[in-house]
C-alpha positions as CSV (number, residue, x, y, z in Angstrom):
1,X,3.7,2.1,-14.9
2,X,0.1,2.1,-16.1
3,X,-2.7,1.5,-13.7
4,X,-6.3,1.0,-14.9
5,X,-9.6,0.2,-13.3
6,X,-12.2,-2.0,-15.0
7,X,-15.7,-2.7,-13.9
8,X,-18.6,-4.6,-15.4
9,X,-22.1,-5.7,-14.8
10,X,-23.6,-8.9,-16.1
11,X,-27.3,-9.7,-16.1
12,X,-30.3,-11.1,-18.0
13,X,-29.3,-13.1,-21.0
14,X,-25.7,-12.6,-20.0
15,X,-24.8,-13.9,-16.5
16,X,-24.8,-11.4,-13.7
17,X,-22.0,-10.3,-11.5
18,X,-20.0,-7.1,-10.7
19,X,-16.3,-6.7,-10.2
20,X,-13.5,-4.1,-10.1
21,X,-10.1,-4.9,-11.4
22,X,-6.9,-2.8,-11.0
23,X,-4.3,-3.1,-13.7
24,X,-0.6,-2.1,-13.3
25,X,2.5,-3.2,-15.1
26,X,1.9,-6.9,-15.8
27,X,-0.4,-7.4,-12.8
28,X,-4.2,-7.5,-12.3
29,X,-5.8,-7.3,-8.9
30,X,-9.4,-8.6,-9.1
31,X,-11.2,-7.3,-6.0
32,X,-14.3,-9.5,-6.5
33,X,-12.4,-12.7,-6.9
34,X,-9.7,-11.5,-4.4
35,X,-6.9,-12.7,-6.8
36,X,-3.7,-11.2,-8.0
37,X,-2.4,-12.2,-11.4
38,X,0.8,-11.6,-13.4
39,X,-0.4,-12.2,-16.9
40,X,-2.3,-15.4,-16.7
41,X,-0.4,-16.7,-13.7
42,X,-1.8,-16.4,-10.2
43,X,0.3,-14.6,-7.6
44,X,-0.2,-15.7,-4.0
45,X,-0.8,-13.1,-1.3
46,X,-2.2,-13.7,2.2
47,X,-5.7,-12.1,2.8
48,X,-4.3,-9.2,4.8
49,X,-1.7,-8.5,2.2
50,X,-4.4,-8.4,-0.5
51,X,-6.4,-6.0,1.7
52,X,-3.4,-3.7,2.1
53,X,-2.6,-3.8,-1.7
54,X,-6.1,-2.9,-2.6
55,X,-6.3,-0.2,0.0
56,X,-3.0,1.5,-1.3
57,X,-4.2,1.3,-4.9
58,X,-7.7,2.6,-4.2
59,X,-6.2,5.6,-2.3
60,X,-3.6,6.3,-5.0
61,X,-1.9,8.8,-5.2
62,X,-2.5,9.7,-1.5
63,X,0.0,8.4,1.0
64,X,-1.5,6.6,3.9
65,X,0.0,7.0,7.4
66,X,0.9,4.0,9.4
67,X,-1.8,4.9,12.0
68,X,-4.5,5.0,9.3
69,X,-3.3,1.7,7.8
70,X,-3.4,0.0,11.2
71,X,-6.9,1.4,11.8
72,X,-8.2,0.2,8.4
73,X,-6.6,-3.2,8.5
74,X,-7.0,-4.1,12.1
75,X,-10.0,-2.1,13.4
76,X,-10.5,-2.4,17.2
77,X,-7.7,-4.9,17.4
78,X,-4.3,-4.4,19.0
79,X,-1.4,-5.7,16.9
80,X,2.3,-5.3,17.1
81,X,4.0,-2.7,14.9
82,X,5.9,-5.3,13.0
83,X,2.8,-6.6,11.3
84,X,2.6,-3.8,8.8
85,X,6.2,-4.0,7.6
86,X,5.8,-7.8,7.2
87,X,2.8,-7.3,4.9
88,X,4.7,-4.6,2.9
89,X,7.6,-7.0,2.4
90,X,5.2,-9.8,1.3
91,X,3.6,-7.5,-1.3
92,X,7.0,-6.2,-2.6
93,X,8.2,-9.8,-3.0
94,X,5.1,-10.8,-4.9
95,X,5.4,-7.8,-7.2
96,X,9.2,-8.2,-7.6
97,X,9.4,-4.6,-6.4
98,X,13.1,-4.6,-5.5
99,X,13.5,-0.9,-6.1
100,X,10.4,-0.1,-4.0
101,X,8.8,1.9,-6.9
102,X,5.4,0.2,-6.8
103,X,5.0,0.3,-3.0
104,X,6.6,3.5,-2.0
105,X,7.8,4.2,1.5
106,X,7.1,7.7,2.8
107,X,9.8,8.3,5.5
108,X,8.5,8.9,9.0
109,X,4.9,8.7,7.7
110,X,3.7,5.5,5.9
111,X,3.3,4.1,2.5
112,X,1.8,4.9,-0.9
113,X,1.2,3.2,-4.3
114,X,3.8,4.6,-6.7
115,X,3.6,6.1,-10.2
116,X,0.9,7.9,-12.1
117,X,-2.5,6.6,-13.4
118,X,-2.9,7.2,-17.1
119,X,-6.0,6.5,-19.3
120,X,-7.8,3.2,-18.7
121,X,-8.2,0.5,-21.2
122,X,-11.7,-1.0,-21.0
123,X,-13.0,-3.8,-23.3
124,X,-16.7,-4.6,-23.1
125,X,-19.4,-6.5,-24.9
126,X,-22.7,-4.6,-24.6
127,X,-26.0,-6.5,-24.9
128,X,-28.9,-4.1,-24.5
129,X,-28.4,-2.2,-21.3
130,X,-25.9,-4.9,-20.0
131,X,-22.1,-4.9,-20.1
132,X,-19.7,-7.8,-20.1
133,X,-16.1,-7.2,-19.2
134,X,-13.4,-8.8,-21.4
135,X,-10.2,-9.7,-19.6
136,X,-6.7,-9.6,-21.0
137,X,-5.9,-12.7,-23.1
138,X,-8.5,-15.0,-24.6
139,X,-12.2,-14.7,-23.8
140,X,-14.4,-17.6,-25.0
141,X,-17.9,-16.7,-26.1
142,X,-20.5,-19.4,-26.1
143,X,-23.6,-21.1,-24.7
144,X,-21.5,-23.1,-22.2
145,X,-22.1,-21.8,-18.7
146,X,-18.3,-22.0,-18.1
147,X,-17.5,-19.8,-21.1
148,X,-16.0,-16.4,-20.2
149,X,-19.0,-14.7,-22.0
150,X,-22.0,-17.0,-21.5
151,X,-24.9,-16.3,-23.9
152,X,-27.6,-18.9,-23.2
153,X,-29.2,-18.9,-26.7
154,X,-29.9,-22.0,-28.8
155,X,-28.4,-20.1,-31.8
156,X,-25.1,-19.9,-30.0
157,X,-22.7,-22.8,-30.0
158,X,-21.2,-24.0,-26.7
159,X,-17.9,-22.6,-27.7
160,X,-18.8,-20.1,-30.4
161,X,-16.0,-17.5,-30.8
162,X,-12.9,-16.1,-29.1
163,X,-12.1,-12.4,-28.5
164,X,-8.4,-11.9,-27.7
165,X,-7.5,-8.8,-25.8
166,X,-4.0,-7.3,-25.7
167,X,-3.6,-3.7,-24.4
168,X,-6.0,-1.5,-26.4
169,X,-6.4,-4.0,-29.2
170,X,-8.8,-6.9,-29.5
171,X,-9.5,-9.4,-32.2
172,X,-12.3,-12.0,-32.8
173,X,-12.2,-15.4,-34.5
174,X,-15.1,-17.9,-35.0
175,X,-14.6,-21.4,-33.6
176,X,-16.3,-23.2,-36.5
177,X,-19.7,-22.5,-34.9
178,X,-22.9,-23.8,-36.4
179,X,-24.5,-20.4,-37.0
180,X,-21.4,-18.4,-37.6
181,X,-20.0,-15.1,-36.3
182,X,-20.5,-11.8,-38.2
183,X,-18.8,-8.5,-37.8
184,X,-20.7,-5.5,-39.1
185,X,-22.7,-8.0,-41.2
186,X,-19.7,-9.9,-42.6
187,X,-18.7,-13.4,-41.8
188,X,-15.6,-13.8,-39.6
189,X,-13.5,-16.4,-41.3
190,X,-10.1,-15.4,-39.8
191,X,-8.9,-13.4,-36.8
192,X,-10.3,-9.9,-37.3
193,X,-9.5,-6.7,-35.4
194,X,-12.3,-5.0,-33.5
195,X,-13.0,-1.3,-33.4
196,X,-15.0,0.6,-30.8
197,X,-18.8,0.5,-31.5
198,X,-18.8,-2.4,-34.0
199,X,-21.8,-4.7,-34.0
200,X,-21.0,-8.5,-33.6
201,X,-23.6,-11.2,-34.4
202,X,-23.0,-14.3,-32.3
203,X,-25.4,-16.7,-33.9
204,X,-28.6,-14.6,-33.9
205,X,-27.6,-12.6,-30.8
206,X,-26.2,-9.1,-31.5
207,X,-23.7,-7.5,-29.1
208,X,-21.7,-4.3,-29.4
209,X,-17.9,-4.2,-28.8
210,X,-16.8,-1.2,-26.8
211,X,-13.3,0.1,-26.0
212,X,-14.0,3.8,-25.4
213,X,-10.5,4.5,-23.9
214,X,-8.8,3.2,-27.0
215,X,-11.0,5.4,-29.2
216,X,-10.2,8.4,-27.0
217,X,-6.5,7.7,-27.3
218,X,-6.8,7.3,-31.1
219,X,-8.6,10.7,-31.4
220,X,-6.0,12.3,-29.2
221,X,-3.1,10.9,-31.3
222,X,-4.8,12.1,-34.5
223,X,-5.3,15.6,-33.0
224,X,-1.6,15.7,-32.1
225,X,-0.5,14.5,-35.5
226,X,1.0,11.2,-34.3
């Protein structure tokens, strides 16, 4: 099971916010939005269950005792011992964790988030000293304030281009914008794969695509002769 952490800062010409996202199997936990997704589908968890899941992931691979979990989830509040197992069952059901491999029970102690954490896949658009996180799936770039990547420039169409992210791969396609999309100076006329560090012109605004984890994995594979 792969677990990754993504963080990003938006500011200036590109809207400002900060978030941390944990990725494992087909799931994404967005701590800023307080949402759990399986692919593009939202997965419901109660607020306390979300708190517990985030806590277990953040402390991975350390196992947390029941006493510590109660203290962290219900500080200065007395609750019955059944509350914690109820939350664990809720999380396992939401994650379809029938074999209890994601949320691991540590006998006579507590719980832990299972499996190892490998390298992290991070997809970013960099504009000056600002970074914009790209989520898995389609990311619309445009002047529209509701676009996934909002660039408020008159040279940028309301819906200008789409970057599609899948694993360590990303492609870009222009949406028949007025001022076009260029990749390393060349017009993008069909879906085109992005490589770490490539310059993208959105209208007259230049951004840099970054996926440093993918580059590191490629270099490692070459070194090993894969």
